[in-house]
N, C-alpha and C positions, 0 to 999 in steps of 0.2 A: 239472446244473451244481452244482459243489461250493459248500458254504455259505460258505466264505471268499471265493470269487469273487463271490457274490451280495452279501455284506456290503461288499466292496471297491467294487463298482459303486454300491451305495446310498450309501456314504460319498462317492464322487465326485460323485453327484447333489447331496447335501446341501451339500458344499463349494461346488459351482458355483452353487447357488441362494442359499445363505445368505451366501456371500462370506467364510467363515472356517472353520477347522477346530478350533475351541475345544471339542471334544467327543471322547469316546472311544466308538467303536462297540462296543456289547455288547448282549446279548439284552434287558436291562431298560431300555434307553434309550427315553425318550419325548420328545415335542415339548417338554414343559415343562422338560426338562433342557438344552435347547439354546437359547442366545441367538438371538433373531430368528426363531425358528420359530413363527410365528403362523398364524392361520386362512388367510390369503391365501397365504403361502408353503407351507402344507400342501397346498393344492390344486395349486399349481405343482409341488411335489415329487412328488405322486402321479401327475400327468400325465406328468412327465418319466420317472418310473420305468416307467410303462406303455410309453412310447416306447423306453426303453433296453432293456427286456426283451421288447418286442414282445408285450405282453399287454394285456388289458382287465380292469379290476376291475369286479365286479358289486357291487350293494348289500350282499349277504350277505358278500362278501369284506371290504368296508370295515368292516362291523360287527365283524369278527374282529380288526381291527387295534388292539391294545392297547399294543404296544411293538415294538421292533426284531425280537425273536424271532418274534413272530406275523407281522410283515411278511415276513420271510424264508420262513416256512412257507407263507404264501399264494403268494408268488412261486414257490417250489419246486413247489407243486401245479399251477401253470399252465404251467410250461415243460417 
């Protein structure tokens, strides 16, 4: 799957869960850059991403997640 499609799906998940699109999707984006992205919404976001891409994150995958770019890379490695 192409990177822009992965980012588009991730962005749709974020908008759906956070209820706004007051952010710009780029490789350096982190949770602290987005209003309302707290620890609870983080878990919901990850679970929804797993469902959206039909993947399962392992602990070592989660440890690699530093920003949007690393999330895209982990998703690419699993699909």
